[in-house]
C-alpha positions in Angstrom: 0.0 0.0 0.0 1.3 3.5 -0.9 -0.2 6.5 0.8 0.3 10.2 0.2 -1.4 13.5 0.7 -2.3 16.1 -1.9 -2.3 19.5 -0.3 -5.5 21.5 0.0 -4.2 23.8 -2.7 -4.6 21.1 -5.3 -7.8 19.4 -6.5 -7.7 15.7 -7.7 -9.3 15.5 -11.1 -8.6 11.9 -12.0 -6.3 8.9 -11.5 -5.1 6.0 -13.5 -3.4 2.9 -12.0 -1.7 0.2 -14.0 -2.7 -2.3 -11.3 -4.5 -2.5 -8.0 -7.1 -0.2 -6.5 -7.0 3.5 -5.6 -9.0 5.3 -3.0 -9.1 8.9 -2.0 -10.6 10.8 0.9 -10.6 14.4 2.2 -8.6 14.8 5.4 -9.9 17.8 7.3 -13.0 19.8 7.2 -14.7 21.6 4.3 -13.0 22.3 1.0 -9.6 23.1 2.5 -8.6 19.6 3.7 -5.8 17.7 2.0 -6.8 14.7 -0.2 -5.3 11.4 1.0 -4.6 9.0 -1.9 -4.1 5.3 -1.0 -2.9 2.9 -3.7 -3.2 -0.8 -2.8 -1.2 -3.1 -5.2 -1.7 -6.3 -3.3 1.0 -8.9 -3.9 3.2 -7.4 -6.6 5.2 -9.5 -9.0 9.0 -9.1 -8.7 10.6 -7.0 -11.4 7.3 -5.6 -12.6 6.7 -1.8 -12.9 3.5 -0.4 -11.5 2.4 3.1 -12.2 -0.2 5.5 -10.7 -0.8 8.8 -12.6 -2.7 11.6 -10.8 -4.2 14.6 -12.6 -4.7 17.6 -10.4 -5.5 21.3 -10.9 -4.7 24.2 -8.6 -7.5 25.4 -6.4 -7.9 28.8 -4.7 -6.4 29.4 -1.3 -8.5 31.2 1.4 -7.4 34.6 0.0 -8.9 33.7 -3.4 -5.5 33.3 -5.0 -3.9 30.3 -6.9 -0.9 28.7 -5.3 1.0 27.9 -8.5 1.0 31.0 -10.7 4.0 30.2 -13.0 4.4 27.2 -15.4 7.1 24.7 -14.5 8.0 22.2 -11.8 7.0 22.8 -8.2 7.8 20.6 -5.2 4.5 19.2 -3.8 5.5 17.5 -0.6 8.1 15.4 1.2 7.0 12.2 -0.6 4.8 9.1 -0.3 5.1 6.4 2.3 5.1 2.8 1.2 3.8 0.2 3.6 4.6 -3.5 2.9 4.9 -6.9 4.6 7.6 -9.4 4.0 7.8 -12.7 5.8 5.3 -11.6 8.3 7.0 -8.3 9.2 5.5 -4.9 8.3 8.0 -2.4 6.8 7.7 1.3 6.0 9.6 3.0 3.2 9.5 6.8 2.5 9.8 7.7 -1.1 11.3 10.8 -2.7 9.7 14.2 -2.9 6.8 14.6 -5.4 7.0 17.3 -8.0 4.1 18.6 -10.0 4.5 20.4 -13.3 2.2 23.5 -13.8 1.2 24.2 -17.3 -0.2 27.5 -18.7 -3.8 27.3 -19.7 -4.6 27.1 -23.4 -5.6 30.5 -24.9 
């Protein structure tokens, strides 16, 4: 299982997983809570790549301004946490920082 939070400044539009199931819930109250995305792969096959693609758009912060105002890469957070069991022991592995790429809207 892989779990990560998408900050309240981003809105989850869609997701596509190559395998497994994806769930998402709002953490917090109202529209300003982060979205917690959980991807459950199950028993993965060794040496097989699995992908999860999330599509988000920037929301408005409480002052009515968008967080990401210039195109390009932006650091989203400190990275996902992977939970897995091997031989009856539960392990936790922290992944690298997640980056989003902001694109300019089409004219």
